[in-house]
Structure formats: C-alpha cells, structure tokens
VOTI-346177 format. One record per atom (N, C-alpha, C, O, CB): x, y, z; residue in three letters. Coordinates in steps of 0.05 Angstrom, whole numbers, padded with zeros to 5 digits, always signed. Glycine has a CB too. Layout:
# residues N
XYZALA/...
END
This chain:
# residues 114
-00125+00076+00029MET/-00111+00062+00008MET/-00084+00076+00003MET/-00083+00099-00003MET/-00127+00060-00018MET/-00063+00061+00007ARG/-00036+00072+00001ARG/-00029+00065-00028ARG/-00036+00044-00039ARG/-00015+00060+00020ARG/-00015+00084-00041VAL/-00008+00080-00069VAL/+00022+00086-00073VAL/+00035+00101-00058VAL/-00024+00099-00087VAL/+00033+00072-00093LYS/+00061+00075-00100LYS/+00063+00079-00130LYS/+00051+00064-00145LYS/+00079+00051-00090LYS/+00078+00099-00138ILE/+00082+00104-00167ILE/+00097+00081-00180ILE/+00117+00071-00169ILE/+00097+00131-00172ILE/+00087+00072-00203VAL/+00100+00052-00219VAL/+00113+00065-00243VAL/+00137+00061-00248VAL/+00080+00029-00227VAL/+00097+00080-00259ALA/+00107+00092-00283ALA/+00094+00120-00286ALA/+00072+00124-00277ALA/+00101+00074-00308ALA/+00109+00138-00299TYR/+00099+00165-00304TYR/+00110+00176-00330TYR/+00128+00164-00342TYR/+00106+00183-00280TYR/+00098+00198-00338THR/+00107+00212-00362THR/+00120+00238-00354THR/+00115+00248-00333THR/+00084+00216-00382THR/+00137+00248-00371GLU/+00149+00274-00367GLU/+00131+00295-00379GLU/+00125+00294-00403GLU/+00178+00275-00379GLU/+00123+00315-00363CYS/+00107+00336-00374CYS/+00110+00361-00357CYS/+00123+00360-00336CYS/+00077+00328-00375CYS/+00099+00383-00367GLU/+00101+00408-00352GLU/+00079+00409-00330GLU/+00058+00397-00334GLU/+00098+00432-00370GLU/+00084+00422-00308GLY/+00064+00426-00288GLY/+00064+00406-00265GLY/+00048+00410-00246GLY/+00038+00426-00301GLY/+00080+00386-00266GLY/+00082+00368-00243GLY/+00064+00343-00244GLY/+00075+00321-00242GLY/+00076+00383-00219GLY/+00038+00346-00246ASN/+00021+00323-00246ASN/+00017+00315-00275ASN/+00007+00330-00292ASN/-00007+00329-00233ASN/+00025+00290-00281CYS/+00024+00280-00309CYS/+00012+00252-00308CYS/+00010+00240-00287CYS/+00053+00280-00321CYS/+00004+00242-00332PRO/-00006+00215-00332PRO/+00014+00196-00317PRO/+00038+00196-00323PRO/-00011+00205-00361PRO/+00002+00180-00299THR/+00018+00163-00281THR/+00003+00138-00275THR/-00022+00138-00275THR/+00025+00178-00255THR/+00018+00116-00270THR/+00005+00092-00260THR/+00015+00086-00232THR/+00038+00093-00225THR/+00011+00067-00279THR/-00002+00074-00216TYR/+00005+00068-00188TYR/-00004+00039-00182TYR/-00020+00027-00196TYR/-00010+00087-00169TYR/+00008+00028-00162ILE/-00001+00003-00150ILE/-00010+00009-00122ILE/+00003+00024-00108ILE/+00021-00020-00151ILE/-00032-00004-00113THR/-00042+00001-00086THR/-00033-00020-00067THR/-00022-00041-00075THR/-00073+00002-00087THR/-00036-00014-00041ASP/-00029-00034-00021ASP/-00046-00059-00023ASP/-00040-00079-00011ASP/-00031-00021+00007ASP/-00068-00057-00038GLY/-00085-00081-00042GLY/-00078-00095-00068GLY/-00091-00115-00075GLY/-00114-00073-00043GLY/-00058-00086-00082GLY/-00049-00099-00107GLY/-00064-00091-00132GLY/-00059-00102-00153GLY/-00051-00128-00104GLY/-00081-00071-00130THR/-00095-00062-00154THR/-00079-00040-00168THR/-00060-00029-00157THR/-00123-00052-00148THR/-00087-00034-00193VAL/-00073-00014-00209VAL/-00091+00011-00212VAL/-00114+00008-00218VAL/-00064-00025-00236VAL/-00079+00034-00208LEU/-00092+00060-00213LEU/-00079+00074-00236LEU/-00055+00073-00239LEU/-00092+00078-00187LEU/-00095+00086-00253VAL/-00085+00102-00276VAL/-00095+00130-00273VAL/-00119+00135-00271VAL/-00094+00089-00303VAL/-00077+00149-00274GLN/-00083+00178-00273GLN/-00080+00189-00301GLN/-00059+00185-00314GLN/-00064+00193-00253GLN/-00101+00202-00311GLY/-00099+00213-00337GLY/-00121+00234-00340GLY/-00135+00241-00322GLY/-00102+00192-00359GLY/-00123+00245-00365TYR/-00143+00265-00370TYR/-00171+00253-00370TYR/-00175+00232-00382TYR/-00137+00279-00397TYR/-00189+00266-00356ASP/-00216+00256-00353ASP/-00231+00261-00379ASP/-00235+00283-00387ASP/-00231+00270-00329ASP/-00239+00239-00393MET/-00250+00241-00420MET/-00280+00235-00422MET/-00291+00240-00443MET/-00235+00223-00437MET/-00292+00224-00402ALA/-00321+00218-00405ALA/-00335+00215-00378ALA/-00323+00207-00358ALA/-00324+00192-00421ALA/-00359+00222-00378GLN/-00377+00218-00355GLN/-00392+00192-00360GLN/-00395+00183-00382GLN/-00396+00242-00351GLN/-00402+00179-00338PRO/-00417+00154-00342PRO/-00441+00158-00361PRO/-00455+00178-00359PRO/-00427+00144-00314PRO/-00443+00139-00379ASN/-00464+00141-00399ASN/-00467+00113-00411ASN/-00447+00102-00422ASN/-00457+00162-00421ASN/-00491+00101-00410PRO/-00494+00075-00422PRO/-00486+00073-00451PRO/-00478+00052-00461PRO/-00523+00066-00419PRO/-00488+00096-00466ALA/-00481+00096-00494ALA/-00451+00091-00499ALA/-00444+00080-00519ALA/-00490+00122-00507ALA/-00434+00100-00480ASN/-00405+00096-00484ASN/-00395+00073-00467ASN/-00371+00068-00466ASN/-00390+00121-00477ASN/-00413+00058-00455GLY/-00405+00034-00440GLY/-00395+00039-00412GLY/-00387+00020-00398GLY/-00383+00020-00455GLY/-00396+00063-00402LEU/-00387+00069-00375LEU/-00410+00067-00355LEU/-00432+00078-00360LEU/-00374+00097-00374LEU/-00405+00054-00334LEU/-00425+00051-00312LEU/-00423+00076-00294LEU/-00402+00089-00294LEU/-00421+00025-00296LEU/-00443+00081-00278PRO/-00440+00102-00258PRO/-00416+00097-00240PRO/-00411+00074-00232PRO/-00466+00104-00241PRO/-00401+00118-00233GLY/-00378+00115-00217GLY/-00353+00107-00232GLY/-00332+00103-00220GLY/-00383+00095-00196GLY/-00355+00106-00259HIS/-00332+00099-00276HIS/-00325+00122-00295HIS/-00342+00140-00299HIS/-00338+00074-00292HIS/-00301+00122-00305ALA/-00292+00143-00324ALA/-00270+00132-00342ALA/-00260+00110-00337ALA/-00282+00168-00309ALA/-00264+00147-00363PHE/-00241+00141-00380PHE/-00218+00160-00372PHE/-00222+00184-00369PHE/-00248+00144-00410PHE/-00194+00148-00368ALA/-00170+00164-00365ALA/-00155+00163-00391ALA/-00148+00141-00400ALA/-00153+00154-00340ALA/-00148+00186-00403GLU/-00133+00186-00428GLU/-00104+00189-00421GLU/-00095+00206-00406GLU/-00142+00210-00445GLU/-00088+00170-00432VAL/-00059+00169-00427VAL/-00044+00161-00452VAL/-00056+00150-00471VAL/-00053+00149-00404VAL/-00018+00166-00453PRO/-00002+00156-00475PRO/+00002+00126-00473PRO/+00006+00116-00451PRO/+00026+00170-00476PRO/+00001+00111-00495PRO/+00004+00082-00493PRO/+00031+00074-00482PRO/+00034+00052-00469PRO/+00000+00069-00520PRO/+00052+00090-00486ALA/+00078+00084-00476ALA/+00079+00082-00445ALA/+00094+00067-00434ALA/+00099+00104-00485ALA/+00061+00097-00432LEU/+00060+00096-00403LEU/+00051+00068-00394LEU/+00062+00057-00375LEU/+00040+00117-00392LEU/+00032+00057-00407LEU/+00022+00030-00400LEU/+00042+00009-00405LEU/+00045-00010-00389LEU/-00004+00024-00414LEU/+00057+00011-00427GLU/+00079-00008-00433GLU/+00101-00006-00412GLU/+00112-00026-00403GLU/+00090-00003-00461GLU/+00107+00019-00404ARG/+00128+00023-00383ARG/+00118+00011-00357ARG/+00134-00002-00343ARG/+00133+00054-00380ARG/+00093+00014-00350HIS/+00082+00002-00326HIS/+00086-00029-00327HIS/+00095-00041-00308HIS/+00052+00009-00323HIS/+00079-00041-00350ALA/+00081-00070-00352ALA/+00110-00079-00348ALA/+00115-00098-00333ALA/+00071-00079-00380ALA/+00129-00066-00361ARG/+00157-00074-00358ARG/+00167-00071-00329ARG/+00181-00088-00319ARG/+00175-00057-00377ARG/+00159-00049-00316ARG/+00168-00044-00289ARG/+00156-00064-00269ARG/+00166-00068-00247ARG/+00162-00016-00280ARG/+00134-00076-00277GLN/+00121-00096-00260GLN/+00128-00124-00268GLN/+00116-00144-00259GLN/+00090-00092-00260GLN/+00148-00127-00286GLY/+00158-00153-00294GLY/+00143-00166-00317GLY/+00147-00190-00322GLY/+00157-00171-00271GLY/+00126-00151-00331GLY/+00111-00162-00353GLY/+00123-00153-00380GLY/+00142-00138-00381GLY/+00082-00154-00352GLY/+00110-00163-00401GLN/+00119-00156-00428GLN/+00102-00134-00440GLN/+00112-00117-00455GLN/+00117-00181-00446GLN/+00076-00134-00433ARG/+00058-00114-00445ARG/+00033-00110-00427ARG/+00026-00127-00410ARG/+00050-00123-00473ARG/+00019-00088-00432TRP/-00006-00081-00418TRP/-00028-00097-00433TRP/-00030-00095-00458TRP/-00012-00050-00418TRP/-00045-00112-00419ILE/-00066-00127-00432ILE/-00094-00118-00424ILE/-00113-00127-00436ILE/-00062-00156-00426ILE/-00097-00101-00404ALA/-00124-00092-00396ALA/-00135-00076-00420ALA/-00119-00064-00435ALA/-00123-00074-00371ALA/-00161-00076-00424PRO/-00173-00062-00447PRO/-00166-00032-00448PRO/-00166-00019-00428PRO/-00202-00066-00447PRO/-00160-00023-00472THR/-00157+00005-00477THR/-00172+00012-00503THR/-00178-00006-00519THR/-00126+00013-00480THR/-00177+00037-00507HIS/-00191+00046-00531HIS/-00174+00068-00544HIS/-00170+00089-00532HIS/-00220+00057-00525HIS/-00163+00063-00569PRO/-00146+00083-00581PRO/-00162+00108-00589PRO/-00186+00107-00595PRO/-00133+00072-00606PRO/-00148+00131-00588THR/-00160+00156-00597THR/-00146+00166-00622THR/-00126+00155-00630THR/-00157+00178-00574THR/-00158+00186-00635GLU/-00147+00197-00659GLU/-00121+00213-00654GLU/-00106+00218-00672GLU/-00167+00215-00673GLU/-00117+00220-00628GLN/-00093+00236-00621GLN/-00069+00218-00615GLN/-00048+00228-00608GLN/-00099+00253-00597GLN/-00071+00191-00617GLY/-00049+00174-00612GLY/-00047+00166-00583GLY/-00028+00153-00574GLY/-00023+00186-00620GLY/-00067+00173-00567THR/-00068+00165-00539THR/-00088+00141-00536THR/-00100+00133-00556THR/-00077+00188-00521THR/-00091+00131-00512VAL/-00111+00111-00507VAL/-00128+00118-00483VAL/-00119+00133-00466VAL/-00097+00083-00502VAL/-00152+00108-00482LEU/-00170+00111-00460LEU/-00170+00086-00443LEU/-00173+00064-00454LEU/-00199+00118-00469LEU/-00167+00089-00417VAL/-00169+00066-00399VAL/-00193+00071-00381VAL/-00196+00091-00368VAL/-00142+00064-00381VAL/-00211+00051-00381ALA/-00235+00053-00365ALA/-00231+00041-00337ALA/-00216+00021-00334ALA/-00259+00039-00379ALA/-00244+00053-00317GLY/-00242+00042-00290GLY/-00260+00057-00271GLY/-00272+00077-00278GLY/-00214+00042-00280GLY/-00263+00046-00247ALA/-00278+00059-00226ALA/-00263+00083-00217ALA/-00239+00082-00212ALA/-00283+00039-00203ALA/-00277+00105-00215VAL/-00265+00130-00205VAL/-00257+00127-00176VAL/-00273+00118-00159VAL/-00285+00154-00209VAL/-00232+00133-00170VAL/-00222+00130-00143VAL/-00231+00154-00126VAL/-00227+00177-00134VAL/-00191+00128-00143VAL/-00244+00147-00103ASP/-00253+00169-00085ASP/-00241+00165-00057ASP/-00249+00179-00038ASP/-00283+00169-00084ASP/-00221+00148-00055ASP/-00208+00143-00029ASP/-00192+00168-00021ASP/-00174+00176-00035ASP/-00190+00118-00031ASP/-00198+00179+00003PRO/-00185+00204+00011PRO/-00154+00201+00014PRO/-00140+00219+00006PRO/-00196+00213+00037PRO/-00145+00179+00024GLU/-00116+00175+00027GLU/-00102+00174+00000GLU/-00081+00187-00004GLU/-00110+00149+00042GLU/-00113+00160-00019ALA/-00101+00159-00046ALA/-00102+00186-00059ALA/-00082+00195-00071ALA/-00116+00138-00064ALA/-00124+00200-00058LEU/-00127+00226-00070LEU/-00108+00247-00057LEU/-00099+00265-00071LEU/-00155+00236-00069LEU/-00103+00244-00032ALA/-00084+00263-00018ALA/-00056+00259-00029ALA/-00040+00278-00030ALA/-00085+00258+00012ALA/-00049+00234-00035ILE/-00022+00228-00046ILE/-00020+00238-00075ILE/+00000+00250-00082ILE/-00016+00198-00044ILE/-00040+00232-00091VAL/-00039+00238-00120VAL/-00044+00268-00125VAL/-00031+00279-00143VAL/-00060+00221-00134VAL/-00062+00281-00111ARG/-00068+00309-00115ARG/-00075+00315-00145ARG/-00059+00329-00159ARG/-00044+00326-00106ARG/-00097+00305-00154LEU/-00106+00309-00181LEU/-00111+00338-00188LEU/-00124+00352-00173LEU/-00131+00293-00187LEU/-00100+00347-00211PRO/-00107+00374-00220PRO/-00134+00373-00234PRO/-00144+00352-00241PRO/-00085+00385-00239PRO/-00146+00396-00238ALA/-00171+00398-00253ALA/-00168+00386-00280ALA/-00148+00388-00293ALA/-00180+00428-00256ALA/-00189+00371-00288GLY/-00189+00359-00315GLY/-00177+00331-00316GLY/-00177+00319-00337GLY/-00175+00376-00334GLY/-00168+00321-00293GLU/-00156+00294-00293GLU/-00173+00276-00275GLU/-00189+00286-00258GLU/-00127+00295-00283GLU/-00170+00250-00279THR/-00184+00231-00262THR/-00164+00209-00254THR/-00143+00206-00266THR/-00208+00219-00278THR/-00172+00194-00234LEU/-00156+00171-00224LEU/-00175+00147-00224LEU/-00195+00147-00209LEU/-00144+00176-00196LEU/-00170+00127-00241VAL/-00187+00104-00243VAL/-00173+00079-00234VAL/-00149+00076-00237VAL/-00197+00101-00272VAL/-00189+00061-00222GLU/-00178+00035-00213GLU/-00186+00014-00234GLU/-00209+00011-00241GLU/-00189+00027-00185GLU/-00165+00000-00245VAL/-00169-00020-00265VAL/-00172-00047-00252VAL/-00155-00054-00235VAL/-00146-00019-00286VAL/-00192-00062-00259THR/-00196-00088-00248THR/-00187-00110-00267THR/-00184-00106-00291THR/-00226-00093-00241THR/-00181-00133-00255GLY/-00172-00156-00271GLY/-00142-00154-00277GLY/-00128-00137-00267GLY/-00187-00157-00297GLY/-00133-00172-00294GLU/-00105-00173-00302GLU/-00099-00149-00320GLU/-00114-00142-00338GLU/-00099-00199-00317GLU/-00076-00136-00315VAL/-00069-00113-00331VAL/-00043-00118-00347VAL/-00038-00104-00366VAL/-00065-00089-00313VAL/-00027-00137-00339ILE/-00002-00142-00354ILE/+00001-00172-00359ILE/-00009-00189-00345ILE/+00022-00132-00338ILE/+00017-00177-00380ALA/+00023-00205-00387ALA/+00053-00206-00393ALA/+00063-00228-00399ALA/+00007-00216-00410ALA/
END
C-alpha cells in the first residue's frame, strides 16, 4: 500500500499526528495509540483509537476539497479527538510512516469529508 501525506501537525521529534491517502483511496490517520480492542469501548479486534488534534482533520478535509471531516470522532477532555479504525499492518505503508512508540496508524472506512 502506497501512502501520500495529506495533512500534518507541527511538533517536536519528527513524527507527528498526520493524515494520509492510500493508493486505494482510503484514509489513514496517525496519532497517539489510546485503546486496545475491547467490546466495552466499541473497538473490534484489530482496531484502535488514534488521538489527534481536531484541526488536523479539518485541514485534511480542506486539502481534499471538502468543507469538514464527517467520519466519527470522539472528543477527549484534553481538546483532542479519537478516530477509530483498523490498525494498519501493511509493511509498505509502515515503512513509509515509521511509527514511533506509543503511536498507531488506523484506516478509516466510509466517507470522511463533506
């Protein structure tokens, strides 16, 4: 799976919350890994929450020609949002992204922008 950066945040250390589009047209969100699969939190096996700033998702929508991010998010008390998706395990995508410890890369299904 080939990926291309759409939107990113400025932060220290190089790898920061980022959105990507894949060669298959799906959207990937890189953020802080906030949960393991658990029926109590609504996550299926192989899925996780990526925590990101909401401005990143709005930036992604605008850069893709939309007005706003419409895929489901869950607000946190810290002013960030959680984005749920299937954990990406594709070696080609992971080689490009190079996730640091504590972060995850999730694939969001369905419509993400309007």
